[in-house]
N, C-alpha and C positions, 0 to 999 in steps of 0.2 A: 504494500500500500504506500501511497505517497507520503513523504515527510513534509508536513505543512509548516510554513513560516508566516507569522503574522506580519503584515506590512504596517509599521507603526506611523507612517505618514497618513494612511487612509483609515486605519482601525484605531480604536481606543481613543478617539478624539474627545471623549468625555474628560480626559486627563491631560495635564500639561505633558509636553514631550518626555521629559525626564521621568515622569511617573508612569509612562506607558509600559516600560519594561516590567515593572512589578505586576501591572495589570495583566499583561500578556502571559506572564508566568503563572499567575493565579488562575487564568482561564485555560491552562493546560498546554501552552506552547513551550517548546524547548528552543526554537529558532525564531529569529526575527530578521526583518529587512526594513529599510527605510530609504528615503531619498537623500535628504540633506541634514546632517547633524551639526553643521558648522556654526550655528548660533551658540553652541555650548562647547567648552573646552574638551579636548579629546579625553583627558584623564577623568573628567567628571562623567562623561558618557560611559567610559569603560568601567568605572566604579559601579554605575547603576546596572550595567550588563552583568558584571560579576555577582553583584548582590542578588540579582534575580535568578542566577544560575542558567543564563541563556548563552547562546552563541549567535553571532551576527553573520548571516550568510551572503548578504548583498547590501551595497549602498551605492548611491550615485556620486560621481565626481561633481564638483561645483559646476554649475551650468549657466553662469553669467548672472545678469540682473533679473532674477525671476519675477520680482514685483513689477518690473517694467515690461514684462512680456517675453523676455528672452527664455529660450528653451534649449540651451546648449550653445557651444561655440565652435565645435569641431569642423563644421562645414563652412565656416566663415573665413575666407583667406586673410582678411585684415586682423584677425584675432588669434593667429597661431601662437604668438607669444603668451597670450592669456590662457590658452589651453594648457601650456606647459606650467604656467604659474598655478593654475587650478589644480593640476595633478600634485604639484609639490605641497599645496595647501592641504590636500587630502592625506598625504603620507603619514602624519602623526596619528590620524584616525585609523588608517589601515593597520599600522603597527600596534597601536594600543588596543584596538578592537579585534585584531587578528582576522580581518575581513579577507576572504579568499577570492572575491570577485567584485569588480566595480563596473558600473554602467557609465559609459561615455555617451552623453547626449549630443546629437548632431546639430540641432538648432533649426531655426526658421530660415530657409534659404532656397533660392531657385534650384531646380534639379537640372543643372547644366554641367559641362565639363570642368569649368573653373572651380565650382564649389565641390564637385566630385573629387578633384585632385586634392583640394584642401582637406576634405574629409579623410581621404585615403592616407595622406601624410600624417594627419593628427592621430588616426588610429595606429599607424605604424610606430610613431614616436611613443605614444602612451603604452603600447604593448611592449616595446623595448624597455621602457622604464619600469613597467609593472613586472616584467620578468625578473628584474633585479630583486624584487620583493616577494617573488613567488605567487603573484596575483594574476588572475585572468581579467581581460578586458571584455566586457559584454556589449554587443550591438543589438539594440532593440528597435524593430520597426514599429512605428506608432501611427495610428490611423489619423487621417487629416480631417475627419469630422470633429474629433475632439480637439485636435491640435492643428488648425489650418496652416498650411505652408511648411509643415515639418519636412525636413530634407529626407530622412530615412523612413520611408513609408511603404516599403515593399520587402517582404520576406525573402523573395528570390534574389533581390539586389543585395541584401545583407549577406546571404550565403555566397553569392558570387564574389563579393569582396573578401570574405573569409577565405575562400578557396584561392583567390588571386594572391593574397598576402602569404598564405601558407605558414602562418605563425601559430604555434601550438596553443598559445594563451589568448587567442582571439576567438570568442565563442558567441553563439547565438543566444540571445535572451528572448524567448518566445512567450509573449503575453497572449494567451489564447483569446482573450477579449479583443485585443487589437487585430489579431490574425483573422478572426471571424468577420470583423467589419471590413477589413481590407480585401480579403480574398474569399472567405468561406472555405468549404472543403477541408476542414481542420484535420481530420484524421489522416487523409492522404498526405497532407503537407507535413504532419508530424513524422510520418514514415520517410518522406523524402529528405527531411533536414536532420534526421535524428543524429547522424554522425557528428554534426556540428553543435548539437544542443548542449548548452551549458546551464540554463536556468529556465524555469517555466513559471508563469504567473497566470492567475485566473480571476474571473469575475463573470457575472451573468451578462448576457447580451439580450436587449440593448440597454438595460438600466444601469449596469455596472454595480449592482448590489450583490448580495450573497449568491454564490453559485449553486442555487438550489432549484433552478427552473428556467423558464423562458426558452430561448432558441437552442441552447446547447445541452447535450446529455453528458454531464460531467462524470457520472459513474462509468459510462462507457469509455470516456476519454482517459480516465484514471486507469481503467483496465488496459487500455491500449498502451499507456506509458509503461505499465508493468510488463506487458507482452514484449515491448521493445527493449526492455532491460534498463529503463531509466533509473538511475541511482541518485539523482540530484534532488533538489528541493522544489517545492511548489509554493510560490509566494501568493498569499491571499491579499491581492491588491484590489480590494473592492471597497465601496462605500456602504457601510452598514445602513439598513433601513431605519433603525432606531439605535438604542444603546448596543454597543458591540456585543456584549455578553449575551444579550437576549436573542441575537441572531446566529449563535454558534451551533444550533441544533443539527445543522446539516453535517457537521463533522463527526457526530456520534457513530455513524455507520462505518467510519474508518478507524474506530478504536480510540478516538480522541475523547479525553475526559477532563473536565475542569478539576482543578486542585482545591477549589473553594468547597468547604464543607459547611453544611447548615447545622 
């Protein structure tokens, strides 16, 4: 059965960020992921992770001025220096939190050769730097309905770049929610990209709520991941309909149990 990681950017928003680690542990999670921890010192975040008995399986590299609408810098030719600075900013967090994989966001950019070269160069540089730390670089295709103008919005294009670079620590981050909106035909695509798969994320489609209904048959997809031999993590990157804990019933079928006792 999949090993589920709570996404602490999306889940447990009833709590301040630093308090979400304890909340996730109490709800039965052993692994977590999140986008950006950078508002808090690395040591403080690491202390909360250790106190909760968790491991961090994924985080994002800094992605520019998020509040101003930026969604990454990697495909922006004029921001190459900032991509490298962003990676170095993440290094203390990678080390303190022992994060094995980081997501490099492409950014809002035209899908042309100039921006494609910038993206390729940024991925290659970050992968080389990440290899020094024993870390994987994750490429995630994001649908343009949710994120208009996002450069990397095609699973096949991401796989093509991974194969072109041929670097062992550049892997595909497949958010099934995004893949369904971009392409559909998720099961066949899982089979096609499996050799490059480094991380999976889930949410219902189209609401991006708990993965317990709507378009996708997640029990079937989880069985497919088992059939394929997937040994990684499944990040729960969804928006709870209400309080996070009240929407975790879907996990019970997979042996997940809350650690809270009444």
